[in-house]
Structures are given as structure tokens and as C-alpha cells.
N, C-alpha and C positions, 0 to 999 in steps of 0.2 A: 530639327532640318537636314543636318550633314547626313545621315540613312536616307532620308526621301534621296538629298541630291544624289547620294553614291548608289540607287538606286536606278535612277533613272540614269545616270552614267552610265553606270552597266548597261545600260539595253540598247543605248544608241553606239558606246560603243564596239557593241554585240552584233548588231546592225551594219553601220563601219564594213567592222572586221568581215563581214560575208559578201557585203556588195564586193570589198574590192577581191579578197578571194575566187567569187566567182568571177572577178573582173576579166581573166584569159581565154577563158569560155562564154563572154556574151558576144552577142555580133554587135560588127562596128558601128554598127548605125543606131543600136540598142544605145551605146556608150556612153551617150551624152544626158539620156535620162538617168545614168550610174549612180554618172558626176554629179546631175543634180539630188539627187539625191543624197551621195553622201557628205556633197557643202552644206543641204539642210542641217542635218544632224550635229555635223560640225560646228555652223552658228550657232546652233541651238546651245550647243555642251560648253562653244565660247560665252554664250548670253548668260549662263545658267553660272557659268564660277566666276564669273564677275559680277554682277549678283550674291554672290558669296565670300567676297572681296577672295579669292582666290587666286592671286592673281596668277601666280606659277602654272594652275592650270588654264588658264587663259590664253597666257601665249602660248602654252602649246596646240589648244585649238584652234588660238589663232593664225600659227605657224603651219599650221596641219590645211588648212580651209585657204593658205596661201599659195600652200603646195599641187593643190590640185586647182584652183583658177589660174596658176601659171603652167599648167601642163598643155600640150596639147589635143587639139578636142579629139582628135580620135585614138588618145593613148591616154596611160596613169602610171606611174612610177611603184604599181602594185610594195614591191621590195618595201622602200622608203618611209610611204605610206603606213604598212605595216611593222616596222618602228616606232615610229611617229604614236601611231597606239597607244604600244607597248611604254614606250614613256609615260604616256596619259594616265594607266595603268598603274604604274609602280609608284609614279606622285598623287594617284589616286589610295592606292594600298597601305603610303606613308600616312596618308591625312587623315583614314578610319583604322590607322594601326595594328591591318593586317601585313602579314609575306608578302613584297615586295615582290613575291616569284612571281611570274607572269607566265615560265613556264611549266608550271608545276599544273595538269592537265586538272577542271573544273568544271562546276555548274557553269562557268562563265558566257554572256554573253547569250541569256537566253531570250527567247525571240518572244513569247509572248507574254511575259513580266510573270512569272509565277513565283520566280523564288529570285530573291538577292543571289550576286555572284559568287556570295561568301556564306554558304550555309551555315555555318555556324553562327551567324546573326538569325539565326532563327525565327527569320519572318516573312508570312506566306501573303500573297493576295488576295481578299476571298470576296466574291459579289456581293453585295446587298442583296441578292436573292434568294441568294441560300442563308445570308442570318436571314433575314424575316423567315425564312421554310423550317429552319435552327428555333428561336425565338417563340412562334407558334409551335413546335414540339414542347418548349420548354413550358409555355403555361401549358400547355395537357397536361403533361406530366406531372405541373404542379394541383391541378385537380384532381387528378385519376392519385395522386398521396395525399391531396384531401380525405377525399373517397376514401382510403385504404384504413388513415384512420379515423374515419367517425364512424365505418364498419367495425373496427381494430375497438371500439367506445362501447357500440351500443352493445357488441356479444359479453365483453365483461358489464355490463350496467347487469345482463338476462338473471331474471329472478332464477335460480336455481329448484326452487322451491313452488315456482309457480305449474300450475293443472300442464300448458299444452308448455313445457320450456325444449321438449324434445324437439315439439318443429317449428318452432320462436331461436331453436338454438343452429337444425338445419340451414333453415333459411339466410341468417346470420351467413357461417362461414359458405353458402352458397353465393352472395353477395359477396363477400370477401376475395373469395377465388377468381368470380368475372373481377372485381377491381385489378384485383393481381397481375390476372392475364393484358388485361386494357392499357394496364403501367410496364409490362416487359414491352407488348408490344411495341408503347413507344417510346422504351430505351434502345429495342433493341433498332427504333429507324432511327435514332438518335448517332447512337452508337456507328449504325454506321456512314451518314451526313458527314460523322465528324471524322472520319477515319477515310473517304472519302477528300475532305476539305488537305491533309496529307497526302493527298495523292497530287503528282509530280508527273507529265509528261515528257518523256524520258528524249521526246526531240529536242527538251531544251539543252542537252547535255552532246546534239551530237555539232554546234555550232562549232565548240572547241574542239573538235574532232577534228572537223574542217582545216585545221590551225597546223593542227599536230601535224596531217598529210602535207602539206603545202608544207613544213621548215622541215620534215624527215627530208621530205624527196629531195628539195633542194639540197640539203646538203649531203645524199647521198649522190645526188647528181641521175637522178630516177624522175620519170613521166609518172604518174600515180594520180590517179583520181580516186572521191568519194564516192559512194550510190551509200544512201541509208535510206530503209524501211521500214516503216512502224512509229514511227515517232511520237503519235499517238498512243501510246501506250504509256498506261500508269505502275506510275514505281512510285512506295514508302519515302516523305522524304527522309527520315532517318534514313535511309542507304540511301540516298543518291547521290551523296560523298564519295560512296564505296565503290556504287559502278562507274561514278564517275574515272578514281584511281582506273578499276578495276580496268576499262575500256580503253583508256587514256592509250595505259601499257602494253596492249595487245593490238591496239590499232596501229601504236608506233614500233610495237614489235612484227608486226607483218609488214611495212617499208621497208624495214634495217634489214632484217630478215628470209621476209616471204620474198617477196617483189623483187623480181631481178633485175640486174643494170638494161637501162637501152639495147646494148650490144648482146649480151647472152638468148636477149629474149628474140630479137629477130633471125637470131640463129634458129634456134629453138623453132619456129614459125611462128610464133606470137607477135600482134603487136608492139609495136617498141612499149608503148605506155599500161600500166598493172593499173587492174584495178581493187581495192577493198570495199568489200558490203556489209555495211551490219544491217543486222532485221535483228528488230523488237518484234516480240507479240509473249502474249497472255497466255496460260494455259495452265484452268483450272485456278486454283492460288496463289501458280508459280509465274515469276516471269523468266523468259529464254531470250537470248541475245547470243545473236550469234555475230561473228566476227570471220567473214570467209572474203582470204586473198587465193587471186588465179598467178600466183608465183611459181615455186619449183615445187615446194613439198618438200616436206621433212623426209631424210633415208634414213630407214631405221634401223640397217645396216653401221652407218656411219656414226647415228647414237651410239649402238652397240658397242663400237668400236671405242669408241669417246670413254666408255665408262668403264666399261677393261681398261683404259689407260688410266683410269683413273681411280682405281682400282674399288670399285660399283658396284656393288655380287646383289642387292635383295632389288632384281629387277622384275616384276609382273612380267611372263611368256605371256600374259589375255593383253596383255595393256604397254607395247613396248613406248610410249609418249611416256608415259609414267615420270620416268627419268627426266621427261624435261623440271617436273616438279621438286624434283629434289633439292635441298636446300645448300646449296653450295656448289650444286653443277652447272654446268656450261661449256658450251660446244667453242666459246673463242680462248685464243689464248691471250686474250691479253682485253681489257673493259678498255669501250669506249664510254663517250656520251650519252647514248642514247640506251634505255631499256633493253638487250638484249632475255632471248630465251636463256631460264636458269634460274640464281641469284635470285631477282625478280620476278619470273612466276612463283618461285616456291614464296614468294613474299604474297602476292595476290589471291593463291591460294589458298592460306594463312587464311585471309583476312577475310575473303569472301565466309570460306567454311563454318568459322568464328560467327558468324550471320544466318547459321543456316544454309546457304547455299554452294555448286560446285561447279566447276570446269569439267570441261570435255574436249578432249583432241580429236581429230578428224582428218587425217593426211595421206593426199596421191604424189607419188615421185611425179616433179613435170607436171602436175593441175592445178596444184594449191591445199592451202591445208582451213580447215574452219578449228577455233575455236567456238566452244558453246559455255554460255553462260550465265546459271538459273538462280533464279534467285528469287525470296518469299515477296510476295505482292505489299505484304507490311512486317512489319515486323512487333508491336505492341501489341495483337490479339490472337490469338487462333483457337479454332477446335481441337480439342483435343479427345484422345479420347481415352478413357481413364483405365490404367492397370493396378490390381493388386500381384505383388510377388514377394512370397513368406515374412506377409505383415504390413509392408513398404509400398506404397503407390506410386507412380510414376503419371505421367501427362505423357500421353503418343502426340504428337500430330498428326491432322486428317491426312496431309496431304501427302502423305507418304502411305499410307494402308490401304490396300487392296482388299481384302479380307478377308477374317479370321472363323478358326475353326478350331470346333472339342477334340482333343485330341485321347486314346486312351493307350494301357501300355500296349502297345505291338505296334502302335500305329508309327512310327515312330522306328530309324537301324542306326544300325553306328555305320561308317563306312570311311577307314582306313583314321580313324579317332576319330573319328568325326561327324554329328549330330544332321541325322538327314530325314527329310520327308518327301512324299515322294506328293505332288500336288499339281496337277493338272496338266497332267503328261510329262510334267518333267521334273527332276529332285533334283532339291532348295534345300539349302544349309540350313542346321538349324543354330538360332543361338539359346541357350537358359539364359535367361534376366540375375535370375539369383546366383546361380555357378559365375557366371560375370563379373558382377560386383562382389559376390566373395556375401553373400550374405546365406547358402545353402555348401555345403560340401558336395551334394547327389544332384544329379538330374535329375526334374520329373521324370514323372513317367506317364502323367494324367494332368491334364490344365488345358492352357488356351494354345490355340499358335494363331499369331499375330503376322502374317505376309505384310512384307512392307517391300515399297522399293523406290530405289534412288539408284544415282548414275548408269541408269541402264543394268541394274542388281538387285538381284532377288532375295529375300530372308525371310528365314522363319522365328520370330520372336520370342518365346516359353514365358507363360505364367500362371497362374493359379486363378483369377479371377478377369473377369472384363466388369467394371462398376460403369460405362456405361459413357455418352458422350459429351461435355460440357466447354464453354468458352472459356479459356482462358486468358491472363495476363501476365505475356513473358519479360522476367526480369533477369540482367545477362547476372553473372555471376562476378566476386570481385576479384579484385585480385591476388586477393590472399588466396582463394581457392583452386584460381586458375580456368583452366579448361581441360575434367579429367575426359576421358576418352566414352560416346555413350552419354555424356549430357552437354543439352544444349542452352540451358538456365533452369530456374527456379518461376514458382507460381504459391502464390495465397490464396487457398482453398474458401469459399464462406463460412467455414465451421472454425477460421484461424490456423487452419496446418500448413505448415509448408510441403508443396510435393516439388521432383525434382522433375524437369522436361527434358523426356529423350531425346537423343540426335540418330533419327535414324539412320543417316547419307555417314557417320562412323562406326554407325554399330555392325551394319550392313559389312562395309570393312574388318570388325572385327576376325583377328582369327580362329575357325571356327571348331580345330580340336581341342578334346579333353584334358585337363591340366594347364591353361591358360587363361585363366578366367583375364578380361579385360583390367 
């Protein structure tokens, strides 16, 4: 009952918070209706708390309801009421054993009740129609499994001495193949539906971002509004907490460091209030989330000067913004209470890359900055290209594969001690996987090149054989193994053999020079 109460309370708190955050932009004539909606949610919270015997929560909800009733008809004490919402959340967190840190960006305030506020509770709401559909498919799967077993049994009982044994054997194998294909189709359907059940619309995170923008803008004396697009874009629930943390940090970063003060914006000929836009969209097997602000942009020269003062030499001339993601780098001389560019960004990038994602930056001085966050749609099952290199088999997720081609001696060349290949009118660097993983001391002159793309860059991965495409279950590596360069995880093949899953994003960044293996 506590879990059910917690879930409903979080939904209503999120709804109240959304209405309060939008109150400043609400037309005064519509404010009474907004107040009525807030009072209904607070009254329900009060009643549910009393029913559960939670007197502290009942008193908090009652106090909030009284504050709304006592407010003038055309106004609301938004700041005071938000503090009350936070107080309720803290008390509720203590009750359910969660951290009472309400300032941490999370999946709180979920609009459509897809998931609970704390994703670690591990529950989702599923419609009965979806369950009925799955149940029907499970019934079909049982029928087809019995058909396969029956056909196998019939095949075992065939008389090898019979005159028509050959025809009977062919018919048995044909029946078994048809049954297996039907079973495979059913399993594919079940897999697709189960993966969909794990998907949560990103709009469930946007409400907490509204709160971050409101609080940080008020603390910095700025006027900032949040605009969101693509809230119905789905994301695997397993990645929801990661996306929540990353988005919370990037949005806070845009408000604190990206948007200028009203005086600076007015002086620059801009509206006094700034805008942060969060745009989500699905691209194939990935989700891209862009956090765009119309602030002052990033001064590349100032970044370089700061890096020079801090004696940072490993600066990528093709990507000057990469300095922002170096551990320990910050443009600020002292810490503040909010996340800023530097230490926080390095931690966010590391956690995102660990799940096969990436963060990119584009900025125009005086016009604003865009952080692009790319994440896989799902981390549990993926289609992969199976490669063999020096007798070792690897799985390469298809989402990063552009094409593959056979190479013969003379097709590749050495340029500045790096292997390169002319491909589609451009020269791309090669990475011999055997050399990179120290299973071979020499570069192979023939085999296959798999061209991969990650973060806007191309790379040719050289191996011996392409063995085909198959779906693999992604397992993370244990803490003892760590996170080796070029490896995203592992999987178990149908014959029981363990296989490493390649990380195309980190392989793209491996130095291409011979003599420097990964």
C-alpha cells in the first residue's frame, strides 16, 4: 500500500508543481481554474495521507491547501508553495527509504504515471490490453513449442530401415523448420512488445527540468523559460536515470553559465528573458536530446587561455569544446552551489559513454550553445555484426555500422604512420583490431574493413572475417574488469561462448598511429 500511495503522491505532487511553475505565465482570468486544480490535488493528498495514518504528510498537505485558499483570487505565492511541495517530498522520501535530496534532478513529476519518481523502485504501469496481447502470444508460443517437440519426437521415431525413410525424414525436417520459423516470429513479437513496455516517454523528465530552470534562474537573478519538444520520444527505462542526471546537469548549466543576466542581454539587443530548449527525437536505434540556449555562447579563445593557465596540453584542434569535458577542468575560479562546465561535465560524459552514448557541443559566440546527447534506445538487446579477428569473435552494434568492404594488399596505405583507406571520396583512418587488442603484432593487408560512424567521425575497423548479423543480449562488464578502451560489454552466444561487444565510439577516438595499440 505504501508503494501505491507513494506512486500516486508523486504524480499529484508533480502535477501541482507543474501548475505552480506555469502560474507566472498563466492569464489572470484563468488563474482561478489553476488554483482549483491545485486545491483538488492537495485535498486528495491530504485525504490519502489521513487514510494511511501518515499524520505528518496530512498536516503538510493541509497547510498547503490552506495557503492556496487564503491567497488572493488573482495571485499565488509560488515560491512558498514550492517549498511546501519540497517539504512533502522530503517527508515522503524518508517514509519510503529514499534519499530526501529533492534538488537532485530525477524522473519526478511524471505526467502520465508511466513510472514511479524513484526509478530504482523498479516498477512500471502496464495496460491490461498490453498484458492481454502478451498473454495471447505466450499461448501461441506454448502451442508452437509443443509442435516443435512433437515434430522432433516423430523424427526420432522414424525407422531408418524403412523404404521411404528418406522422404519421411525430409518431411519431418521441413515440418520442424516451419515450426521453428513460426516460433521465432512469435518470440520476436514478444521481444518487441517487452522492450516497448520498458520504454518511457521522455516527457516524464521534462517536468523536473522546469523546476531546475525556475530555481536556478531565481537564484541567479535571471529570467529564463524552458521550451520542450518531443516529449513522446521513448527511452529504455534502464537509461532513464542516466538521462535524468545528464539533462538536469546540462539544463542547469545552460541557465547558470549560458544565459546572460537581463542587463547583459538588453545591452546586447536581446530580450531580457532567455530561453532554454530541450528537443528530443528518435534517430534509428538512438535517441538524440538537444539542450539549446540563446545565451552568450562559449568563447573558444577564453577556453584556450584557461587551459593554458592550468597547463592543459591535450587539446583537440578539431574540437576545442572538448576541453570542457576534461576531468578537473573548470572556467570558474571557485566552486558554486550549481553544476557548471568542467568537473560535472566530465562526470556526465563518462557515465553517458559507459552506456554507449555521446555528448557533443556546438556554440556561436553571442548566439548560444547546443549540447547534443545521444543515447541508445535500449541497452538490453541489440543487433550486432559478428566479426572474427585472430580467432577471436567480437560483436559490433549495427547502429554505428555504415558499410563493410573487402580489402586486398595495396588497398590501404600508410600516412604519417597511420593506416588509411580511400572511401567514398574521402580518406578515413583505419584501426586494425588485432593490433589494437594486442592479438597480432603486424597489420593485416587483406580481410574486411567495417566502416563505423560515431560522433560525426568515421573509422575503418579491420578484421579477418564477417560472420553475419545476430541479436545479442548486452551484459555490462564487472567492476573487476573495469571499462577497457573499445569494449562496451559482453554477451553469450547460443553455443555458450562469451563474446566481447565493441564500443564504436571509443574505437573511433583511438590513436591511429602504428605502435600505439589500445
